[in-house]
N, C-alpha and C positions, 0 to 999 in steps of 0.2 A: 281492942286497940285503945291505948291511953289517949286521953284528950290532948295532952301536951305534944304528942307526936304530930298532930295536924297543924301546929303553929309554925309558920315559916321561921327559919333560923335568922337571927339578926347578924348582919355583917360585923366583923370585928369582935364578936363575942362579948360585947359590953351590955347586952340586954336592952339595947335601945336608949341607954342613958347617954347624955352629952358628956364627953370627956374633954377636959382642958388639955390642949396640946401646946406647950410653951414654944415649940419650934414652928407652929403653923404661921404665925405672923412673920417670922423671919423668912420662911420659905416663900410666902407671898411677896415679900419685899425683894428678895433675890430674883424671883421670876419677873417682877416689874422692872428691875434694873436691867436685866438681860434683854427684855423686850424693848426698852427704851434705847439701849446701846445698839441693838441691831436694826432699829428703825432707819430707813434710808433717807428720809427727808432731812435736809440740812437746815441751817438757819434761814428764816424767812420763807420756808416752804420750798427752797431750791433743792434739786436732787443732790444727794451726797455721793461722792465717789467712794465706791466700796471695792473690795477684792472679791472677784467672782471665782467660783470653782464650778466648772461645768460638770454635769453628771455624765458618766461614760459607761458603756457596756463593752465588754471584750469577749469575743467568742473565737473558736478556732476549729478548723477541720484538719485533715491530714496534710493538706496542701497550703493552707493560708491562715492568717490571723486577721480578724475583722474587729476594728475599733469604731464605735459610734459614739459621738459626743453631741449632747444637746446644747445648741448655741442660738437660742431664740433672739431675734432682733439683729443678728449679724449677717452680713453679706460675705461672700467668699473672699472679697478684697480686704476684709477686716481681720483675716486669719493668716498666720505664718506657721508653717510646719517645717521642721528641720530634723535631721538625724546627725548626731555626732557620736561616733563609735557605736555603742549599743543603746544610746539614749535617744528616744523620740521626744521632741518637744512640740507642743501645740500652744501657740501664743495668740492672743487676740485682744481686741479692745472694743468695748461697747461705749460709744460716745454719747454724751448728753445731747438730746435734741434741742434745737433752738426754739425758744418760746416767742409768741407774737407779742408786740409791744402792748402794754396795758393788761396782759394776761397774768393773773395772779394764781399761782399754784395753790390748790386747796389740799390735795392729798397726792403724795408721790410714793408709791410702793415699788417702783421699778428700780433695778440695780444697774449701775453704770461703773465702768472702770476697766482695768486690765486684768486678764487672767493668764495663767501659765500652768500647763499640765505637763509633767515629765514622766515618761514611762520607759521602763527598761525592756529592751527587745532581746530575744534570744541571739546568741552569737551567729554570725554568718549571714545576716540579712543584707540584701543588696538594696541600698536606698533608691537606686534608679528604677527599681521595679515596684515601688510603693505607689498606689493610686489613691487619690483623694477626690471625693465628690461631695457636693453640698445640695441638699434638697429640703425645703420646708423647715429650715433652722436646725437640721441634723447633718453634722459632718460625718462622713463614713470613710475610713481608711481601710484599704485592702492591702495586706502585706503578705506577699508570697513567702513561704518558708523555704529555707535553703534546702537543696537536695541532700539527702542523707547518703553518706558513703556506706554502702552495704558491706558487711564483713566479708572478706575474701579468704577462702581456705587456701593455705599454702601447703603443697605436698612436700613431705620430707623424703628426700631421696637417699639412697645408699651412697656413702662416700666412696671415692675411687681408691 
């Protein structure tokens, strides 16, 4: 076996040499700007109002559709759910908590603000049958599917 075959391969195929990447500093600067832009602390360390987008899971069985949305820090009274036609809308607001007098915020990574999620439902859903529950910051919607009209065979008779 040749001696060279025992040497681990170098990543990038450059033989371990340093390679100048003219876009490396640009990439780092863009990353820094995005990180700064998405930071939630506003001027003076006060929480900034941001647009929240809750994560959701959607599953279905033969009889129902189940939608779960992560809404940490919200109570059921902070959420509005509506159906207009075939559009389900989940809207809520996470309000900024009041600070004690003399309390200076050092770091604030929590997000506050209004969110709105709109989902298209299959035709024929009865909004009065939708059930919504909230537990441990997770909203669960259970939506019964409309009953299917089974195809019916029509017998062709002899004309009189």
